[in-house]
Backbone as a chain_set.jsonl record, in Angstrom:
{"seq": "MPTSVLNVHATKDDIGRVLDTLMENVFAHTEPGTEISITVTSTGVLLIEDGGAGFEPSAAERGASGGGSTGLGLDIVQRITDRNGGTLTIDASSLGGARVSVAFRTRP", "coords": {"N": [[90.254, 135.474, 107.959], [89.765, 133.623, 111.284], [92.231, 133.814, 113.41], [93.939, 131.512, 115.639], [95.432, 130.264, 118.584], [97.206, 127.43, 119.609], [98.533, 125.34, 121.894], [100.621, 122.811, 121.683], [102.26, 119.484, 122.854], [105.25, 119.305, 121.516], [108.095, 120.759, 120.115], [108.775, 123.514, 118.141], [110.491, 123.13, 116.333], [110.4, 120.408, 115.998], [107.684, 120.031, 115.202], [108.036, 121.679, 112.624], [109.737, 119.953, 111.328], [107.956, 117.638, 111.101], [106.239, 118.849, 109.432], [107.647, 119.455, 107.094], [109.034, 117.271, 106.426], [106.623, 115.566, 105.825], [105.559, 117.035, 103.644], [107.716, 116.916, 101.597], [107.698, 114.126, 101.183], [104.993, 114.066, 99.892], [105.428, 115.841, 97.484], [107.401, 114.261, 96.413], [106.406, 111.715, 95.572], [104.013, 112.522, 94.107], [102.346, 113.52, 91.219], [103.221, 116.479, 89.332], [100.8, 119.307, 89.973], [98.817, 117.881, 91.435], [96.206, 117.469, 93.669], [96.426, 118.512, 96.758], [95.9, 119.019, 100.258], [96.21, 120.468, 103.621], [95.465, 120.665, 106.854], [94.949, 121.896, 109.859], [93.525, 120.869, 112.875], [91.299, 122.394, 115.478], [91.869, 120.628, 117.549], [94.515, 119.96, 117.645], [95.425, 118.533, 115.576], [97.149, 117.554, 112.762], [96.34, 117.39, 109.344], [97.514, 115.811, 106.164], [96.579, 115.509, 103.21], [96.6, 113.934, 99.87], [95.638, 113.839, 96.492], [96.796, 111.72, 94.964], [98.415, 108.772, 94.081], [98.441, 107.253, 96.144], [98.905, 104.987, 99.292], [100.549, 101.978, 99.367], [98.934, 98.975, 100.128], [100.315, 97.747, 102.215], [101.512, 99.858, 103.748], [100.213, 101.137, 105.725], [100.24, 99.346, 107.598], [102.896, 98.781, 108.017], [103.935, 101.406, 108.727], [105.144, 102.718, 106.902], [106.056, 103.984, 103.621], [104.805, 103.326, 100.176], [105.618, 102.122, 97.098], [108.141, 102.099, 96.337], [109.807, 103.425, 97.691], [111.737, 103.968, 100.89], [110.826, 104.465, 102.915], [111.814, 106.199, 105.035], [111.203, 108.849, 105.639], [108.567, 108.756, 106.867], [109.065, 107.088, 108.881], [110.889, 108.852, 110.32], [108.695, 110.886, 110.848], [107.283, 109.378, 112.577], [108.925, 108.867, 114.726], [109.231, 111.397, 115.894], [106.595, 111.986, 116.285], [106.046, 109.971, 118.347], [107.954, 110.472, 120.076], [106.707, 112.987, 121.458], [104.652, 112.135, 122.541], [102.363, 111.629, 120.792], [100.397, 110.583, 118.113], [100.392, 109.033, 114.871], [98.888, 108.476, 111.923], [98.03, 106.536, 109.046], [96.175, 106.498, 106.041], [93.491, 106.315, 103.632], [92.686, 109.058, 101.469], [90.101, 111.37, 100.869], [90.326, 112.834, 99.004], [91.168, 110.732, 97.091], [93.687, 109.856, 97.464], [96.478, 109.697, 99.399], [96.309, 109.876, 102.976], [97.562, 111.601, 105.807], [97.735, 111.644, 109.17], [98.552, 113.306, 112.013], [98.63, 113.492, 115.318], [98.907, 115.565, 117.849], [99.51, 115.915, 121.488], [97.678, 118.363, 123.423], [98.402, 121.108, 125.084], [97.312, 123.275, 128.087]], "CA": [[89.963, 133.967, 108.503], [90.226, 133.955, 112.358], [93.581, 132.77, 113.842], [93.832, 130.961, 116.815], [96.872, 129.451, 118.881], [96.957, 126.082, 120.272], [99.884, 124.752, 122.147], [100.791, 121.245, 121.887], [103.071, 119.167, 123.309], [106.188, 119.535, 120.575], [108.972, 121.948, 119.93], [108.471, 124.178, 116.908], [111.571, 122.575, 115.428], [109.824, 118.998, 115.885], [106.627, 120.395, 114.236], [108.505, 122.226, 111.382], [110.323, 118.728, 110.915], [107.171, 116.677, 110.645], [105.484, 119.175, 108.116], [108.511, 119.672, 105.892], [108.963, 115.843, 105.853], [105.44, 115.194, 105.059], [105.364, 117.583, 102.448], [108.605, 116.364, 101.005], [106.844, 112.953, 100.735], [104.028, 114.616, 98.778], [106.021, 115.973, 96.374], [108.075, 113.088, 95.818], [105.492, 110.776, 95.189], [102.862, 112.728, 93.562], [102.553, 114.117, 89.665], [102.9, 117.971, 89.44], [99.333, 119.571, 89.783], [97.993, 116.781, 92.211], [95.644, 118.414, 94.718], [96.869, 118.728, 98.384], [94.907, 119.454, 101.438], [96.865, 120.556, 104.757], [94.438, 121.187, 107.953], [95.233, 121.767, 111.278], [92.372, 120.85, 113.7], [91.45, 122.942, 116.713], [92.233, 119.645, 118.481], [96.03, 119.693, 117.52], [95.797, 117.338, 114.367], [97.648, 117.869, 111.316], [96.146, 116.388, 108.319], [97.826, 116.138, 105.039], [95.868, 114.593, 102.138], [96.772, 114.298, 98.409], [95.087, 113.01, 95.172], [97.955, 110.804, 93.912], [98.26, 107.026, 93.975], [98.102, 106.582, 98.056], [99.938, 104.068, 99.798], [100.467, 100.421, 99.018], [98.229, 98.453, 101.57], [101.117, 97.272, 103.414], [102.259, 100.984, 104.36], [99.468, 101.454, 106.801], [100.342, 98.431, 108.812], [104.347, 98.979, 108.743], [104.18, 102.863, 108.941], [106.476, 103.237, 105.84], [105.508, 104.486, 102.42], [105.006, 102.191, 99.358], [105.978, 102.979, 95.649], [109.618, 101.57, 96.221], [110.433, 104.167, 98.864], [112.077, 103.374, 102.052], [109.818, 104.837, 104.033], [112.464, 106.991, 105.89], [110.435, 110.05, 105.891], [107.4, 108.286, 107.531], [109.85, 106.831, 110.316], [111.123, 110.22, 111.265], [107.552, 111.252, 111.42], [106.74, 108.445, 113.922], [109.736, 108.823, 115.928], [109.189, 112.473, 116.432], [105.515, 111.982, 116.723], [106.213, 109.063, 119.405], [108.632, 111.393, 121.406], [105.995, 113.909, 121.806], [103.182, 111.502, 123.12], [101.272, 111.775, 119.744], [99.972, 109.542, 117.087], [100.692, 108.996, 113.565], [97.895, 107.418, 111.339], [98.332, 106.46, 107.654], [95.171, 105.701, 105.753], [93.262, 106.729, 102.146], [92.351, 110.343, 101.47], [88.748, 111.685, 100.423], [90.867, 113.188, 97.428], [91.676, 109.733, 96.308], [95.212, 109.335, 97.622], [97.247, 109.278, 100.839], [96.075, 110.766, 104.053], [98.689, 111.238, 106.86], [97.263, 112.303, 110.224], [99.769, 113.546, 113.183], [98.018, 114.206, 116.512], [99.962, 116.043, 118.922], [98.82, 116.083, 122.599], [97.575, 119.772, 123.434], [98.744, 121.808, 126.388], [96.46, 124.45, 128.312]], "C": [[90.435, 134.367, 110.036], [91.453, 133.169, 112.661], [93.272, 132.483, 115.409], [95.088, 130.384, 117.281], [96.166, 128.402, 119.787], [98.346, 125.495, 120.434], [99.621, 123.177, 122.341], [102.292, 120.587, 122.474], [104.461, 118.695, 122.283], [106.987, 121.018, 120.527], [108.499, 122.549, 118.33], [109.221, 123.627, 115.796], [110.981, 121.029, 115.044], [108.384, 119.427, 114.845], [107.056, 120.582, 112.736], [108.957, 121.15, 110.699], [109.389, 117.831, 110.072], [106.513, 117.219, 109.521], [106.472, 119.099, 107.06], [108.699, 118.226, 105.443], [107.834, 115.386, 105.18], [105.452, 115.752, 103.604], [106.319, 117.513, 101.277], [108.186, 114.918, 100.197], [106.004, 113.238, 99.805], [104.537, 115.059, 97.543], [106.843, 114.976, 95.682], [107.308, 112.12, 95.54], [103.832, 110.976, 94.543], [103.111, 113.329, 91.976], [102.499, 115.509, 89.95], [101.403, 118.387, 89.054], [98.443, 118.867, 90.438], [97.748, 117.701, 93.397], [95.93, 117.938, 96.041], [95.993, 119.325, 99.115], [95.86, 119.552, 102.534], [95.826, 120.969, 105.399], [95.397, 121.027, 109.083], [94.151, 122.069, 112.098], [92.361, 122.017, 114.973], [91.855, 121.929, 118.061], [93.734, 119.153, 118.468], [96.274, 118.817, 116.32], [96.087, 117.974, 113.1], [97.187, 117.024, 110.22], [96.757, 116.595, 106.959], [97.17, 115.115, 104.114], [96.439, 115.232, 100.589], [95.814, 113.647, 97.433], [95.727, 112.096, 94.436], [97.616, 109.541, 94.394], [97.909, 106.559, 95.177], [99.11, 105.761, 98.096], [99.538, 102.768, 99.099], [99.594, 100.264, 100.584], [99.066, 98.168, 102.605], [101.581, 98.501, 104.227], [101.401, 101.276, 105.483], [99.743, 100.568, 108.007], [101.888, 98.568, 108.997], [104.636, 100.368, 109.067], [105.331, 103.242, 107.904], [105.562, 103.247, 104.505], [105.759, 103.345, 101.287], [106.015, 102.85, 98.262], [107.46, 102.616, 95.376], [110.473, 102.691, 97.22], [111.146, 103.369, 99.986], [111.458, 103.615, 102.889], [110.466, 105.792, 105.211], [111.596, 108.296, 106.381], [109.387, 109.791, 106.985], [108.106, 107.98, 108.997], [110.178, 108.104, 110.786], [110.133, 110.61, 111.672], [107.069, 110.722, 112.663], [107.741, 108.605, 114.874], [109.442, 110.089, 116.693], [107.852, 112.43, 116.824], [105.108, 111.193, 118.34], [106.781, 109.981, 120.599], [107.908, 112.188, 122.08], [104.73, 113.519, 122.231], [102.032, 111.712, 121.94], [101.056, 110.639, 118.854], [100.043, 109.739, 115.615], [99.625, 107.878, 112.921], [98.121, 107.652, 109.899], [96.751, 105.961, 106.907], [94.694, 106.455, 104.191], [92.74, 108.005, 102.651], [91.068, 110.639, 100.785], [89.158, 112.135, 98.973], [91.195, 112.153, 96.592], [93.221, 109.002, 96.567], [95.666, 108.976, 98.759], [96.732, 110.258, 101.777], [96.98, 110.648, 105.242], [98.011, 112.066, 108.104], [98.152, 112.339, 111.342], [98.976, 114.225, 114.078], [98.934, 114.279, 117.425], [99.129, 116.352, 120.321], [98.817, 117.644, 123.017], [98.117, 119.937, 124.956], [97.505, 122.9, 126.869], [97.045, 125.441, 128.095]], "O": [[91.297, 135.233, 110.189], [91.658, 132.037, 112.223], [92.532, 133.12, 116.159], [95.867, 129.99, 116.414], [95.107, 128.42, 120.415], [99.132, 125.215, 119.529], [98.734, 122.564, 122.935], [103.317, 121.268, 122.478], [104.673, 117.486, 122.366], [106.524, 122.113, 120.846], [107.888, 121.841, 117.529], [108.84, 123.593, 114.626], [111.116, 120.56, 113.914], [108.306, 118.954, 113.711], [106.623, 119.899, 111.807], [108.723, 121.138, 109.49], [109.609, 117.37, 108.952], [106.154, 116.46, 108.621], [106.057, 118.613, 106.008], [108.557, 117.928, 104.258], [107.933, 114.854, 104.074], [105.371, 115.057, 102.591], [105.989, 117.908, 100.159], [108.308, 114.676, 98.996], [106.191, 112.661, 98.733], [104.03, 114.611, 96.515], [106.919, 114.921, 94.454], [108.059, 111.335, 94.962], [102.889, 110.189, 94.467], [104.284, 113.562, 91.684], [101.719, 115.839, 90.843], [100.842, 117.942, 88.053], [97.256, 119.069, 90.181], [98.555, 118.427, 93.978], [95.564, 116.796, 96.317], [95.278, 120.193, 98.615], [96.575, 118.551, 102.519], [95.058, 121.679, 104.75], [96.35, 120.256, 109.196], [93.73, 123.223, 112.187], [93.44, 122.464, 115.364], [92.079, 122.299, 119.214], [94.136, 118.182, 119.109], [97.418, 118.401, 116.142], [95.368, 118.78, 112.511], [97.664, 115.89, 110.162], [96.499, 117.709, 106.505], [97.285, 113.912, 104.351], [96.636, 116.395, 100.235], [95.162, 112.73, 97.933], [95.292, 111.686, 93.361], [96.604, 109.306, 95.055], [97.169, 105.586, 95.327], [100.026, 105.681, 97.278], [98.515, 102.542, 98.451], [99.56, 100.945, 101.609], [98.712, 98.284, 103.778], [102.034, 98.28, 105.35], [102.046, 101.785, 106.401], [99.542, 100.913, 109.172], [102.259, 98.475, 110.167], [105.655, 100.55, 109.732], [106.272, 103.991, 108.166], [104.518, 102.604, 104.396], [106.699, 102.556, 101.381], [106.868, 103.724, 98.415], [107.947, 102.826, 94.265], [111.694, 102.65, 97.37], [111.108, 102.139, 99.953], [111.499, 102.854, 103.855], [109.791, 106.123, 106.187], [111.452, 108.557, 107.576], [109.33, 110.551, 107.952], [107.76, 108.528, 110.044], [109.613, 108.427, 111.831], [110.146, 110.855, 112.878], [106.573, 111.362, 113.591], [107.348, 108.454, 116.031], [109.377, 110.057, 117.922], [107.747, 112.914, 117.951], [104.292, 111.565, 119.183], [106.271, 110.18, 121.701], [108.181, 112.322, 123.272], [103.792, 114.31, 122.322], [100.869, 111.948, 122.266], [101.777, 109.664, 119.064], [99.654, 110.839, 115.223], [99.533, 106.71, 113.298], [98.376, 108.784, 109.487], [96.252, 104.942, 107.385], [95.547, 107.138, 103.625], [92.402, 108.202, 103.818], [90.979, 109.88, 99.82], [88.498, 111.88, 97.966], [91.511, 112.412, 95.431], [93.716, 107.995, 96.06], [95.288, 107.899, 99.218], [96.698, 111.44, 101.435], [97.147, 109.509, 105.68], [97.776, 113.252, 107.873], [98.57, 111.229, 111.671], [98.59, 115.37, 113.841], [99.661, 113.362, 117.808], [98.105, 117.029, 120.227], [99.902, 118.223, 122.967], [98.211, 119.039, 125.793], [96.774, 123.335, 125.979], [96.487, 126.53, 128.232]]}, "num_chains": 1, "name": "protein.A"}
């Protein structure tokens, strides 16, 4: 598989925190064995999708996870994304569960 480098407006610590937080959410809110997809596009978009139960409809509106969660993980991701000039999108996954998209601004 070819490897390429993409420079984004975020520190490696911020990117690591976003990835860690989103994966913690997946593991906390899906059953073991649930299908998970992690993709990084050539335009600097990190997509994490799962085949779990997904978010409650209000989650996408308020930027917090459902199912009795405090939404703190997504709030952390939102703050990091905002600080770096990116965007966070929450919607349904083609796998049947949740899809979280974090778009970072790219640098030349």
